[in-house]
Structure formats: C-alpha cells, structure tokens
C-alpha positions in Angstrom: 177.1 31.9 67.5 173.4 31.8 69.3 174.8 33.4 72.4 176.2 36.1 70.2 172.8 36.5 68.7 171.0 36.3 72.0 173.3 38.8 74.2 174.7 41.1 71.3 172.8 41.8 68.3 169.2 41.3 69.3 169.4 44.1 72.0 171.1 46.2 69.9 168.5 45.5 67.3 166.1 46.3 70.0 168.0 49.8 71.0 168.0 50.6 67.6 164.4 49.8 67.2 163.6 51.7 70.5 165.6 55.0 69.5 163.6 55.1 66.2 160.3 54.9 68.3 161.3 57.5 70.3 161.2 59.8 67.6 157.4 58.9 66.9 156.2 58.3 70.8 155.8 61.8 71.1 153.5 62.2 68.1 151.5 59.1 69.6 151.4 60.9 72.8 150.1 64.1 71.5 147.1 61.8 69.6 146.6 60.4 72.7 146.2 63.0 74.9 144.2 64.6 72.4 141.9 61.9 72.1 141.5 62.2 75.7 140.8 65.9 75.8 137.8 65.1 73.3 136.2 62.3 75.3 136.4 64.7 78.5 135.1 67.8 76.6 132.2 65.5 74.9 131.3 64.3 78.6 131.3 68.2 79.7 128.9 68.9 76.7 126.7 65.4 78.0 126.9 66.4 81.3 126.2 69.9 81.2 122.7 69.2 78.8 121.9 66.4 81.4 121.9 69.2 84.1 120.5 72.4 82.7 117.9 70.4 80.1 117.4 66.9 81.5 117.8 66.9 85.0 117.1 62.7 85.4 117.6 61.5 88.9 121.6 60.8 87.8 122.2 64.4 87.3 120.5 65.9 90.5 122.8 65.7 93.7 121.1 68.5 94.9 117.4 69.1 96.3 115.4 71.1 94.0 115.0 74.4 94.8 111.7 74.8 96.0 111.8 74.5 99.8 108.0 73.2 101.1 106.6 76.4 102.3 107.3 78.5 99.1 104.1 78.8 96.6 105.8 79.3 93.3 108.5 77.6 91.9 111.8 80.6 92.3 112.4 82.2 88.6 115.3 80.1 87.4 117.8 83.1 88.2 116.9 83.7 91.8 118.5 80.2 93.1 118.2 77.4 90.5 120.4 78.7 88.5 123.3 78.7 91.1 122.1 75.4 92.3 122.7 74.1 88.6 126.2 75.6 89.1 127.1 73.8 91.7 125.6 70.5 90.6 127.6 70.8 87.7 131.0 71.7 89.5 130.3 69.0 91.4 129.7 66.3 89.0 132.3 67.6 86.9 134.9 66.8 89.4 133.6 63.7 89.8 133.6 63.3 85.8 136.8 63.9 85.5 138.2 61.9 88.4 136.6 59.5 87.1 137.5 59.4 83.2 141.0 60.0 83.9 141.1 57.2 86.0 139.1 54.8 83.6 141.6 56.2 80.9 144.8 54.7 82.9 142.9 51.4 84.0 142.2 50.7 80.6 146.3 51.6 79.4 147.3 49.4 82.5 145.3 46.4 81.7 146.3 46.2 78.3 149.9 47.2 77.8 151.1 46.0 81.3 148.8 43.4 83.1 147.6 41.7 80.3 149.2 42.7 77.0 148.5 40.9 73.5 151.9 41.4 72.4 155.5 41.2 73.9 156.1 43.3 77.2 159.4 44.6 75.4 156.7 46.2 72.7 154.2 47.0 75.2 155.5 48.8 78.2 157.1 51.3 75.7 154.2 51.8 74.0 151.8 51.3 77.4 154.5 53.9 78.9 154.0 56.3 76.0 150.0 56.5 76.5 150.5 57.3 80.3 152.4 60.5 79.1 149.5 61.3 76.6 146.9 60.5 79.2 148.7 62.8 81.3 149.5 65.8 79.0 145.3 65.7 78.3 144.4 65.2 81.8 146.4 68.4 82.6 144.9 70.6 79.4 141.5 69.6 79.6 141.6 70.7 83.1 142.1 74.6 82.5 139.5 74.0 79.4 136.3 72.7 81.8 137.6 75.9 83.8 137.5 78.4 81.4 134.0 76.9 80.5 132.6 76.7 84.0 134.1 80.5 84.1 132.5 81.5 81.2 128.8 79.8 82.3 129.4 81.2 85.8 129.7 84.7 83.9 127.0 84.3 82.0 124.7 83.6 85.0 126.1 86.3 86.7 125.2 88.8 83.8 121.7 86.7 83.2 121.0 87.2 87.3 121.5 90.9 87.0 119.7 91.3 83.9 116.6 89.5 85.5 117.0 91.9 88.5 116.9 94.7 86.2 114.0 93.5 84.3 111.8 92.9 87.3 113.0 96.3 88.4 111.9 98.1 85.6 108.5 95.8 85.0 107.7 97.3 88.8 108.6 100.5 87.9 106.6 100.3 84.8 103.7 98.8 87.0 104.0 102.1 89.5 103.9 104.4 86.8 100.8 103.0 84.9 98.8 102.7 88.0 100.0 106.5 88.8 98.5 107.4 85.2 95.3 105.7 86.4 95.3 108.1 89.6 96.1 105.1 92.2 99.6 105.8 93.1 98.7 104.3 96.5 97.1 101.6 95.5 94.0 100.5 94.6 90.7 100.4 97.7 89.7 97.7 99.2 85.4 97.9 99.3 85.5 96.3 102.8 88.2 97.4 104.8 88.4 100.9 103.1 92.6 100.6 102.9 94.4 101.2 99.9 96.2 98.1 98.2 99.2 97.9 96.8 99.0 94.4 95.4 96.5 92.1 95.8 96.6 88.9 97.0 95.6 86.2 93.8 94.6 82.9 93.9 95.6 80.2 91.1 93.1 80.0 88.8 93.8 76.7 89.5 90.5 74.3 90.7 92.1 71.9 92.4 94.9 74.4 93.8 93.6 77.7 94.8 96.8 78.5 97.3 96.9 82.5 97.2 99.8 84.4 96.0 100.3 87.3 98.4 102.8 89.2 95.9 103.0 88.3 92.0 105.2 90.7 91.3 108.3 90.4 89.3 111.1 88.9 91.1 112.5 85.9 93.1 109.3 84.1 91.3 109.0 85.2 88.2 109.2 88.1 85.7 106.7 87.6 83.7 104.8 84.9 84.7 104.8 83.0 87.8 104.4 78.8 88.1 102.2 78.3 91.0 103.7 74.8 93.1 100.9 72.9 90.9 102.9 74.2 87.6 99.8 77.5 86.6 101.4 80.2 84.7 100.1 83.4 86.7 100.9 87.1 85.0 102.3 89.1 87.1 101.3 92.3 86.3 98.1 94.1 86.1 99.2 94.7 82.5 99.5 91.0 81.7 95.9 90.6 82.6 93.4 90.8 79.8 89.7 91.2 80.7 88.8 87.8 80.1 92.0 86.8 82.1 91.6 88.7 85.0 92.3 86.9 88.5 90.7 87.1 91.6 92.3 89.5 94.0 91.9 89.5 97.6 93.0 92.2 100.5 96.6 91.9 101.2 95.9 93.0 104.6 95.8 90.5 107.3 93.1 91.6 109.4 90.8 91.6 106.1 91.8 89.4 103.0 88.3 89.5 101.3 87.3 89.4 97.7 88.3 92.4 95.8 86.4 94.3 92.8 87.9 92.0 89.5 88.5 95.3 87.9 90.3 96.8 90.7 94.0 98.1 89.2 93.0 98.0 86.0 91.0 101.9 85.5 90.8 104.5 87.6 88.4 104.7 90.7 86.4 107.3 92.4 85.1 107.1 95.6 81.5 108.6 96.5 80.8 108.3 100.4 77.1 108.6 101.7 77.0 111.0 104.5 73.8 111.6 106.3 71.8 110.4 109.7 69.7 107.9 110.0 67.0 107.5 107.9 67.8 110.8 105.3 67.3 107.9 102.4 70.9 107.2 101.6 70.3 103.7 100.6 67.4 104.7 98.7 69.6 107.8 96.8 72.5 105.3 96.1 70.3 103.0 94.4 68.5 105.7 92.4 71.9 106.7 91.4 72.7 103.5 89.7 69.4 102.8 88.4 69.9 106.7 86.9 73.0 105.3 85.3 71.6 102.1 84.0 68.3 104.0 82.3 71.0 106.4 80.7 72.9 103.7 79.1 69.7 102.2 77.5 69.5 105.7 75.9 72.8 105.3 74.5 74.7 107.5 77.3 77.8 105.7 79.2 78.0 101.8 79.8 77.5 100.8 83.2 77.6 97.7 84.9 77.9 96.1 88.5 81.2 95.4 89.5 81.2 92.4 91.9 78.8 89.8 92.6 77.6 91.2 95.9 76.7 94.6 94.2 74.9 93.1 91.5 72.7 91.4 94.1 71.9 94.5 96.2 71.6 96.7 93.1 68.8 93.8 92.1 66.7 94.6 95.6 67.2 97.9 95.4 65.6 98.1 91.9 62.5 96.2 93.1 62.2 99.0 95.9 62.0 101.7 93.9 59.9 100.1 91.3 57.3 99.7 93.8 58.3 103.3 95.6 58.7 101.1 99.0 61.3 102.1 101.4 64.8 100.2 102.3 65.3 98.6 105.4 67.8 101.0 107.3 71.5 100.0 106.8 73.0 97.9 109.2 75.1 99.5 111.8 78.5 97.1 110.7 81.0 98.4 108.6 79.7 98.7 104.4 81.0 97.3 101.8 81.3 99.6 99.0 78.4 99.6 96.4 80.6 98.9 93.0 80.1 99.9 89.4 81.7 100.4 86.3 81.2 103.2 84.2 81.9 103.7 80.4 83.7 102.0 78.6 87.8 101.3 76.8 89.8 104.1 78.0 87.2 105.8 79.6 86.2 103.0 81.8 86.1 104.5 85.9 85.4 102.1 88.7 83.1 103.8 91.2 82.7 103.0 95.1 79.7 104.1 96.7 79.8 104.1 100.1 76.6 104.1 102.4 77.4 104.0 105.7 74.7 103.8 108.6 73.5 106.7 110.0 74.2 105.9 113.5 78.0 106.3 112.8 78.2 109.5 112.0 77.0 111.0 115.3 79.5 109.0 117.5 83.3 110.0 116.8 84.6 106.7 118.0 82.0 104.5 115.0 83.3 107.5 112.1 87.0 106.6 113.1 86.4 103.7 110.7 85.1 105.4 107.7 88.8 105.6 106.5 87.5 105.5 102.8 87.0 109.4 102.9 90.1 109.5 102.7 90.2 108.5 99.3 87.4 110.6 98.2 87.7 114.1 96.3 83.5 114.4 95.9 81.2 114.0 99.0 77.4 113.7 99.2 75.8 115.1 102.2 72.1 113.5 102.5 70.0 116.0 104.2 66.7 115.4 105.1 64.6 118.1 105.6 61.9 116.6 107.9 64.7 116.2 110.6 64.9 119.7 110.7 62.6 121.5 113.4 62.0 124.1 111.6 60.4 122.1 108.7 57.2 121.5 111.3 57.4 124.9 112.7 58.1 127.6 110.8 56.1 125.7 107.4 52.9 125.1 110.0 50.7 127.2 108.2 51.3 125.9 104.5 52.1 122.2 105.9 50.0 119.2 104.7 49.5 115.9 105.5 53.1 114.5 105.6 54.4 111.2 107.2 56.4 111.8 109.9 57.1 108.6 110.4 59.1 108.7 107.3 61.7 111.3 109.0 65.2 111.1 110.1 65.6 111.2 113.7 69.1 112.8 113.6 69.6 116.7 112.9 71.9 117.4 109.8 74.0 119.7 111.9 74.8 116.6 114.5 76.0 114.5 111.4 77.8 117.3 109.6 80.0 118.4 112.5 81.5 115.7 113.9 81.9 114.2 110.2 84.1 117.0 109.2 86.1 116.7 112.1 86.6 113.0 111.6 87.7 113.6 108.1 89.9 116.4 109.1 91.6 113.9 111.8 92.7 111.3 108.7 94.7 114.1 107.2 92.2 114.4 104.5 92.0 118.1 103.1 88.3 119.1 102.4 89.1 122.9 100.5 90.5 120.5 97.9 87.0 118.6 97.8 83.5 119.1 96.4 80.5 118.3 98.4 77.1 117.3 96.7 74.0 118.2 99.4 71.4 116.0 98.1 68.2 117.4 100.1 66.3 114.1 100.1 62.3 113.1 100.1 61.4 115.6 97.2 58.7 113.4 96.0 56.8 113.1 99.4 56.6 117.2 99.0 56.1 117.1 95.4 52.4 118.0 95.7 53.4 120.8 98.0 54.9 123.7 96.4 55.1 125.4 99.1 57.2 123.3 101.2 59.9 122.5 98.5 62.7 125.3 97.2 61.3 127.9 94.1 62.8 126.5 91.8 63.3 123.4 93.2 66.2 122.6 90.5 68.4 125.4 91.0 71.1 125.5 93.5 71.2 129.0 94.7 67.4 128.8 95.8 67.9 125.5 97.2 70.8 127.4 99.4 68.5 130.2 99.8 65.3 127.8 101.5 67.5 126.2 103.7 68.8 129.2 104.8 65.7 130.8 105.5 63.2 128.4 105.4 64.8 125.9 107.5 67.0 128.0 109.5 70.3 126.3 108.4 72.0 129.2 107.9 75.3 127.9 110.4 75.2 124.7 108.6 75.7 126.1 105.0 77.9 128.4 106.2 79.9 125.4 107.5 79.9 123.9 104.3 81.1 126.5 102.7 83.7 127.2 104.5 84.8 123.4 104.7 84.5 122.5 101.1 86.4 124.1 98.2 82.7 123.8 96.1 79.2 123.0 97.4 76.1 122.2 95.2 72.5 121.8 96.1 70.3 119.6 94.6 66.8 118.8 95.5 66.4 114.7 95.0 63.6 112.1 94.9 64.7 108.5 94.7 62.0 106.9 93.5 60.6 105.3 89.9 57.9 105.6 87.8 55.2 103.2 86.5 57.8 102.5 83.7 60.9 102.2 86.3 62.9 105.2 85.3 64.2 107.3 88.2 62.9 110.8 88.5 65.1 113.0 86.3 66.3 114.9 89.5 68.5 112.1 90.4 70.3 112.0 86.9 71.3 115.6 87.2 72.7 114.8 90.7 74.6 112.2 89.2 76.5 113.8 86.5 77.9 116.4 88.7 78.8 114.2 91.4 80.5 112.0 88.7 82.2 114.8 86.3 85.6 114.7 86.2 
C-alpha cells in the first residue's frame, strides 16, 4: 500500500497540481515580467537624472566637453548634449545587462541553488519566473530604444533651434550695427582698422581671459560662460551702460583697448590735415572745449570717451587757458581723441585724429593713415603765415608778427599728397565735405588788414585766400576734389573766463552737422 501511494498516487496528484499550476503560470510570468519592466524603466529615469543633472562621478564616463585650450564652456547643444547621449547609451547598456543578470541570479539562488521549499515546487516556480524575466527583458529593450530615440530627436531639434537662434541673433546684431552706421564694425582708435567684433576680457578680476569672439554660437547664445564660470553677454545689445565690457582690437598687430562706447552708437571720424605747426592740436583742444562750454550753457552733453582722451584734454585745456602753445605732435601714429556727443538715442562717438604734419608730406607716411577711409568730413588746417604771400604781398600792412609760430610747410605741399593718398585708399571725396580752418586768427586780431573782410564769411575767406594769399590753385583743387567746401577763420584760444573763442563754436557745429 505504501508503494502504491509513493509511486502512483503522489505522482498522479503532483501531475494534477502541476497541470493546475500551468493555468496560473502565465499570469505569474507576465507579472514578473511587468515588474522587471517597471524596475528597468525606473532605473533608466534615475540614470537620465544622474547624467543630465547630478553629473556625479558615477555618472561620468566621458571627460567634460571643454578642451584645455578653450576659454569658455560650450553651449549645451554644441557638443555636451551629444556627449550626454553617448554617456546615456554606454551606461544604459551596462545598466540593462547588470539589472537583468541580477534578476536572474536572484531567481537562481532562491529557487534552484538554495530553495526554501521543496524543489518539486521551487523548480516550476523558478522556471516561470525565468520566463517572466525573459519576457520583461525583451519588452524593455525596445522601450529603452524608443526613449533614447526620443531624446536623441529632441537633442537634434534643439541643436538646430540653437543654431538658428544664434544666426538670428547675429543677424539682429548686424542689422543694429548697420542702423548705427557701422556695417563694417567699429573703428579702432589705435590702428584705424574696422573691428566687426572686438575681443573682450573676462570681467572677473582674478581671471582676465581674453575672448576673441563672444558672438552667439558654440560658446553660448545669450550669455557666454567663461572657464572661470563668469557670465559674459554675447552681444552689444545685451550690455547695459553700466555693464559694458572693456573691448580690445581683434587684429593681431594691435590688440589695444577700444572705447567702452564703441559699437553702442554711431561713430563720426574727423581727420585733421595740416602741416607741421599749423595749429591742429590746439584746434582739436578748442573744439572739445567749445563743446564743453556749449553743454554748460544747456546744449548737447559731451564727455570724453576714454581715459587717454580725458588726460590729454585736461592738459590741453590748461594750455588754452594760459594762451600757450601745444608741443608739436609726435610723428608716431596718433590715438584718436574721442568723445561722446549728445545723450540717449542722439549719442554719437566722435574720433578726432591729430596726426603729425610730417606724415602729410611723405607719401610713405600718409599710407598709414587708414582712418580717412571712414571719414565723411575732413578738416584742413591752413596756417596763413606758412604762405610766402603773407609776408610779401601784405608787407605794407604787416605789423609785428611772431614768425617763429608759423608752420614750415606750404599748405599746397600738404593738401596734394594727402588727397592722393585718400584716393589710393578707395575713398570718394566727391561725396565728402571739407572744412578749411584758417588758423591763428588770434595772432592777427589786432590787424584787421591781415584778415578777410568779414572774417566770419566763407566766401570772403575764399576770396582772401585766392586774391591776397595767391592760393588760387589750392582753392580750386579743394572745390574739384570735395563735394562741399566751407572756409572758417579760427582762433584756438580761451579768454580769461576759460571760454573758447566764438569762431570755434561755428566751426565745430558745421563739422558735426548730420
């Protein structure tokens, strides 16, 4: 009887129970597979959070996307996003294999190696769980693939969007610069070249890395993040008046500081042309001083644009007030004497260039004066005492005049090579204006016979130069070369109250018109 129970009844009963179990086994397998799918999806979300946000060492498999030679962190969609995809793909593959292996290992240990129930029950149950794990692993793989593909598609679309945004911002910046009259960029006051995009130093005092091109692109759209983590605006549009960066010329041969206001307003270039000791430097000083006097009387505001111009003007103002004479301009290339005129939308950055008179005589020297290409108004400083006829034709009327203050270069010897140089630079003078400043009126103020009559009338000055000083050819050349010519008789001096001679105000108003 015992043998019947052992070998017939029990096996039969076991087979019946096993058959019954087969009806619920698929449900168990599906539930285990669903549990594995949920577990793997949750781990993928954790992995995504770690790679994209936490960025702790355990989630980093690719070095940070900032080579040692780069001064700034890249825009996320210009490299780091693809790097994160690579990390996600690598770590996701490892996580998938490890998670599935761990699940199978647990089932093996609990159901096959060291079961807590009889093997007759643990083995079928273990096989069911293994089947469920296989189903879950097979289902999870395409789900992960879909999630990764969606993220890759999003990165691709956002990358395209970022690049289009960068192009749009650059186009906006170029349009704004064109509206400001700077389609080719701003003028460097030291090398006289146009600078489309200055180089900027990081505003962090402990960093000072120089960024050569901060425009929207690889290293940021609206803000660039320096290697020191300091944020830098990418466009002049994003720089407020109080947060303007110190720009530098981007040309390799220069690299000198530019005006802080460069690019934020229209620019006006005003070259002073004249022979040695013709009075250019003193006229330049009087021009700025006249604008300061006008601003004090309620006229347009004026301020020096950079420390170099401020320091130079302070010295020149003292010379004007004591009615002294400035030192001869050095032969080295000048830095522009720059000031900002007006306020609000009417602001203009004015560059006045005072170049040594020797450079206007030698063709090889004038070739370096590239700033004339940006000028629409030219100033020719004419010293009447440099003309021989001043001393010969006017001999009967000539009072005692200090000849040591006269220029040593005939005006015609300055004008001709200067005009030729401007032509070789591709500048059309028929569209430009010329202001002829007859200088040193103050030295002749006590002798009306030595001045045109009236001294403030352009036509009278023209006639005086042609008839009395014999400069017919020079005046005719001026009229032929320039679209508009105006003559002024100027006295670059200040009275005892420190106010500049009124002749300077009329002259400056015409030069800065428009």
